[in-house]
C-alpha positions as CSV (number, residue, x, y, z in Angstrom):
1,X,-0.2,-0.1,-0.1
2,X,1.4,3.6,-0.7
3,X,0.4,6.3,1.4
4,X,0.5,9.8,-0.1
5,X,0.1,12.6,1.8
6,X,-0.3,16.3,1.3
7,X,0.2,19.1,3.2
8,X,-1.3,22.1,2.2
9,X,-0.5,25.7,4.4
10,X,-3.4,28.3,4.2
11,X,-0.7,31.4,3.1
12,X,1.3,29.3,0.6
13,X,-1.8,28.6,-1.3
14,X,-0.4,30.4,-4.1
15,X,3.4,29.3,-3.8
16,X,5.1,30.4,-7.0
17,X,7.9,28.1,-6.8
18,X,5.8,25.3,-7.1
19,X,6.6,23.6,-9.8
20,X,3.7,21.7,-10.3
21,X,-0.2,23.3,-9.8
22,X,-2.8,23.0,-7.6
23,X,-6.5,21.6,-8.3
24,X,-8.7,24.0,-6.2
25,X,-12.3,22.9,-5.3
26,X,-14.2,26.3,-5.2
27,X,-18.1,26.1,-4.0
28,X,-20.7,28.5,-5.6
29,X,-23.4,30.1,-4.3
30,X,-26.4,27.7,-4.5
31,X,-28.7,30.5,-4.8
32,X,-27.9,34.0,-2.9
33,X,-25.1,35.6,-4.2
34,X,-24.1,36.8,-0.7
35,X,-22.5,32.9,-0.1
36,X,-19.8,33.6,-2.0
37,X,-16.5,34.1,0.2
38,X,-13.9,36.3,-0.1
39,X,-11.8,33.1,0.0
40,X,-13.1,32.0,-3.1
41,X,-13.9,35.3,-5.1
42,X,-9.8,35.7,-4.0
43,X,-8.8,32.2,-5.7
44,X,-10.7,32.1,-8.8
45,X,-8.9,36.3,-9.2
46,X,-5.4,34.4,-8.6
47,X,-6.0,30.9,-10.2
48,X,-4.7,30.6,-14.3
49,X,-7.7,28.4,-15.2
50,X,-11.4,28.1,-14.6
51,X,-13.5,25.0,-15.2
52,X,-17.3,25.4,-15.3
53,X,-19.8,22.9,-15.6
54,X,-22.1,25.2,-17.9
55,X,-19.4,28.3,-18.7
56,X,-22.0,31.0,-19.5
57,X,-23.5,30.5,-15.6
58,X,-20.0,31.0,-14.7
59,X,-19.3,34.1,-16.7
60,X,-22.1,35.6,-15.1
61,X,-20.9,35.1,-11.5
62,X,-17.7,36.1,-12.7
63,X,-18.4,39.1,-14.0
64,X,-20.4,40.1,-10.6
65,X,-17.8,39.5,-8.9
66,X,-15.4,41.8,-11.2
67,X,-13.5,38.7,-11.9
68,X,-11.3,38.4,-15.0
69,X,-10.2,34.4,-15.6
70,X,-7.3,34.0,-17.7
71,X,-8.9,31.2,-19.2
72,X,-12.3,29.4,-19.1
73,X,-12.7,25.6,-20.2
74,X,-15.9,24.1,-20.3
75,X,-16.3,20.8,-17.9
76,X,-18.9,18.6,-17.8
77,X,-20.5,14.9,-18.3
78,X,-20.3,14.8,-21.3
79,X,-16.9,15.9,-22.4
80,X,-14.8,14.8,-19.2
81,X,-13.4,12.0,-20.9
82,X,-12.0,14.7,-22.8
83,X,-11.3,17.8,-21.0
84,X,-10.4,15.6,-17.5
85,X,-6.8,14.7,-18.9
86,X,-6.6,18.2,-20.6
87,X,-6.7,20.1,-17.4
88,X,-4.8,17.8,-15.5
89,X,-1.4,18.9,-18.2
90,X,-2.3,22.2,-17.8
91,X,-1.7,21.9,-13.6
92,X,1.2,19.4,-14.3
93,X,3.0,22.2,-16.4
94,X,2.7,24.7,-13.2
95,X,-1.0,26.2,-14.0
96,X,-3.4,26.4,-10.9
97,X,-6.8,25.0,-11.6
98,X,-9.8,26.1,-10.0
99,X,-13.0,23.3,-10.3
100,X,-16.5,25.5,-10.2
101,X,-19.8,24.2,-10.7
102,X,-22.9,26.0,-11.5
103,X,-23.8,25.8,-7.8
104,X,-22.5,24.6,-4.4
105,X,-19.9,22.1,-4.0
106,X,-17.8,20.6,-7.1
107,X,-17.7,17.4,-7.2
108,X,-21.2,16.7,-5.2
109,X,-23.8,15.3,-7.7
110,X,-21.3,16.0,-11.1
111,X,-18.2,15.0,-12.7
112,X,-15.7,16.8,-10.8
113,X,-15.3,14.4,-8.5
114,X,-13.7,12.3,-11.6
115,X,-11.7,15.0,-12.2
116,X,-10.3,15.1,-8.6
117,X,-9.4,11.2,-9.2
118,X,-7.6,11.7,-11.9
119,X,-5.7,14.5,-9.8
120,X,-4.5,12.6,-6.8
121,X,-3.5,10.5,-9.3
122,X,-1.0,12.7,-10.2
123,X,0.3,13.5,-7.4
124,X,-1.3,17.2,-7.7
125,X,-2.4,18.8,-4.8
126,X,-6.1,19.4,-4.6
127,X,-7.4,22.2,-2.0
128,X,-11.2,23.3,-1.0
129,X,-12.1,26.3,-0.5
130,X,-15.2,25.5,1.2
131,X,-19.4,27.1,1.1
132,X,-22.6,26.7,0.6
133,X,-23.9,23.5,-0.2
134,X,-27.6,21.8,-0.4
135,X,-28.2,18.9,1.2
136,X,-26.2,20.0,3.8
137,X,-28.0,23.5,4.3
138,X,-31.6,21.4,4.2
139,X,-30.4,18.6,6.8
140,X,-30.0,21.3,9.1
141,X,-33.1,22.9,9.2
142,X,-35.0,20.1,8.7
143,X,-35.8,19.5,12.5
144,X,-34.5,15.8,12.0
145,X,-31.5,14.0,13.1
146,X,-28.0,15.2,12.4
147,X,-25.8,12.9,13.8
148,X,-25.4,9.9,11.3
149,X,-26.8,11.0,7.5
150,X,-26.2,9.3,4.0
151,X,-26.0,11.4,0.8
152,X,-27.6,9.4,-2.0
153,X,-27.9,12.8,-4.6
154,X,-30.5,12.2,-7.8
155,X,-31.8,8.5,-8.6
156,X,-31.6,6.6,-11.6
157,X,-34.1,6.9,-13.7
158,X,-35.5,3.1,-14.5
159,X,-37.8,1.6,-11.9
160,X,-35.5,-1.3,-11.2
161,X,-32.5,1.0,-11.0
162,X,-34.1,3.0,-8.3
163,X,-34.8,-0.1,-6.2
164,X,-31.8,-1.5,-6.5
165,X,-30.8,1.8,-4.2
166,X,-33.4,2.2,-1.9
167,X,-34.5,-1.0,-1.2
168,X,-30.6,-1.6,1.3
169,X,-31.5,1.9,2.4
170,X,-34.5,1.1,4.1
171,X,-32.7,-0.4,7.2
172,X,-30.8,2.9,7.8
173,X,-31.3,4.5,10.4
174,X,-30.0,8.1,9.9
175,X,-30.9,10.4,7.9
176,X,-31.2,10.1,4.1
177,X,-30.6,13.0,1.7
178,X,-32.0,13.2,-2.0
179,X,-31.6,15.7,-4.6
180,X,-34.8,16.5,-7.4
181,X,-35.8,18.4,-10.0
182,X,-39.0,19.7,-10.0
183,X,-40.4,17.2,-12.4
184,X,-39.9,14.3,-10.6
185,X,-40.4,15.1,-7.4
186,X,-43.8,13.5,-7.4
187,X,-43.1,10.0,-8.3
188,X,-40.0,10.0,-6.9
189,X,-42.4,10.7,-3.6
190,X,-44.1,7.7,-4.7
191,X,-40.8,5.6,-5.1
192,X,-39.9,7.1,-1.9
193,X,-43.0,6.1,0.1
194,X,-42.8,2.5,-1.5
195,X,-39.4,1.6,-0.4
196,X,-40.0,3.2,3.5
197,X,-43.6,3.5,4.2
198,X,-45.0,6.9,4.9
199,X,-42.1,7.9,6.9
200,X,-41.5,11.8,7.8
201,X,-39.7,14.2,5.2
202,X,-38.5,17.5,4.9
203,X,-39.0,19.1,1.2
204,X,-36.5,22.4,1.3
205,X,-36.7,23.9,-2.2
206,X,-35.3,27.3,-4.0
207,X,-32.3,26.9,-0.9
208,X,-30.9,30.9,-0.1
209,X,-33.6,32.3,-3.1
210,X,-36.5,34.6,-2.7
211,X,-38.4,31.9,-2.3
212,X,-36.9,29.8,-0.4
213,X,-39.5,26.6,1.6
214,X,-39.3,24.3,3.8
215,X,-42.4,21.6,4.0
216,X,-42.5,19.2,6.8
217,X,-44.9,16.5,7.1
218,X,-45.2,12.7,6.6
219,X,-44.4,11.8,2.3
220,X,-47.9,11.2,2.0
221,X,-48.7,14.8,3.6
222,X,-46.3,16.0,1.4
223,X,-46.9,14.0,-1.8
224,X,-50.6,15.3,-1.7
225,X,-49.8,18.9,-0.9
226,X,-47.7,19.0,-4.1
227,X,-50.6,17.5,-5.9
228,X,-52.7,21.4,-5.2
229,X,-49.2,23.0,-5.2
230,X,-47.6,21.9,-8.2
231,X,-43.6,22.1,-8.3
232,X,-41.0,24.5,-9.0
233,X,-37.3,24.5,-8.3
234,X,-35.0,22.7,-7.3
235,X,-35.6,20.0,-4.4
236,X,-33.9,18.4,-1.6
237,X,-35.5,16.0,0.4
238,X,-34.9,14.8,3.8
239,X,-36.1,12.0,4.8
240,X,-36.0,10.4,8.5
241,X,-34.2,6.8,9.0
242,X,-35.4,3.4,10.4
243,X,-36.7,3.7,13.7
244,X,-34.8,1.5,16.5
245,X,-38.4,0.2,17.2
246,X,-38.7,-0.2,13.1
247,X,-34.8,-2.0,13.2
248,X,-35.8,-4.6,16.2
249,X,-38.8,-5.6,14.8
250,X,-37.3,-6.1,11.0
251,X,-34.3,-8.6,12.9
252,X,-37.0,-10.7,14.8
253,X,-39.5,-10.9,11.7
254,X,-39.8,-14.7,11.5
255,X,-39.1,-15.1,7.6
256,X,-35.4,-14.0,7.8
257,X,-33.8,-17.4,8.3
258,X,-35.7,-18.6,5.0
259,X,-35.2,-19.0,1.8
260,X,-37.5,-17.1,-0.9
261,X,-38.9,-20.6,-2.0
262,X,-39.3,-21.4,1.8
263,X,-40.9,-18.4,2.3
264,X,-43.5,-18.5,-0.4
265,X,-43.9,-21.7,0.5
266,X,-45.2,-20.8,4.1
267,X,-47.8,-19.1,3.1
268,X,-49.0,-21.7,0.3
269,X,-48.9,-24.1,3.2
270,X,-51.1,-21.8,4.7
271,X,-54.3,-22.3,2.1
272,X,-52.5,-19.0,-0.3
273,X,-52.5,-19.2,-4.2
274,X,-48.8,-19.7,-5.4
275,X,-49.6,-15.7,-6.9
276,X,-51.3,-14.7,-2.6
277,X,-48.0,-16.2,-1.5
278,X,-45.7,-14.2,-3.5
279,X,-47.5,-11.1,-3.0
280,X,-47.1,-12.0,0.9
281,X,-43.0,-12.7,0.7
282,X,-43.0,-9.6,-1.0
283,X,-44.8,-7.6,1.2
284,X,-42.7,-8.7,4.1
285,X,-38.9,-8.3,2.3
286,X,-40.4,-4.9,1.1
287,X,-39.7,-5.7,-2.4
288,X,-41.4,-5.8,-5.8
289,X,-43.7,-9.4,-6.1
290,X,-41.9,-9.4,-9.9
291,X,-38.7,-9.5,-7.9
292,X,-39.7,-12.7,-6.1
293,X,-40.8,-14.4,-9.3
294,X,-37.1,-13.4,-10.5
295,X,-35.3,-15.1,-7.8
296,X,-37.9,-18.5,-8.1
297,X,-37.1,-18.7,-11.6
298,X,-33.2,-18.8,-10.8
299,X,-33.4,-21.3,-7.8
């Protein structure tokens, strides 16, 4: 195993004697421009290159803070394979590069994580310049437990992939954090209720902006609210984790020692049809009946 140690000193972030440049991860406002830090502004002014998810959006931000970038590059999900190595080459040549996303911390639900991995593999110093973050802002204002939490981000598009993500999280006792667009939030709530039951949630939208709003209630109550108030703006969905009582109940579930075939056979022996037995087993396990059917075909 190779141990890599990186030391950063705040007063030497732009060391002129350093041959290799540095990758700075610069947080940008998630809505309110006053969330921009003095350090972020200074870093963007001093870096040789700025890499942005959307250069048009970033130009507006730079103009607001009177920042004239040396070079502004596009780096996003669709061009990262080509742009990433090119940006790394510039840093190796001695240029300091600042990576920004459209809003919040880069490398959170965007391809910045891939650029960081490339930089680390090349021994390039990586320096975070912290700032606003939507998920943590929603969490601390939610009223739900903050001791332990899991950031999930955006759910996949396909139903089977959504189940694959949510099923293991059903037993998580920490608070869960999701991102969602206004176009998908209603469907996502339906998926969450199917996976977790009618838990308490908080819908946080338009964080730090003029129409910032927190909607607190059960999943069902929030879904009914959205049916009468069409979703607007980007959402963070904060979901309470499984309670200790639920965890204890799940741990003592009588069927846990059974295989799926044995589980279904139990209900058949009690008089249920094959179809009804599969449905009951699926309900016990918190999965779709189709998953039970597929599992039986494989056994």
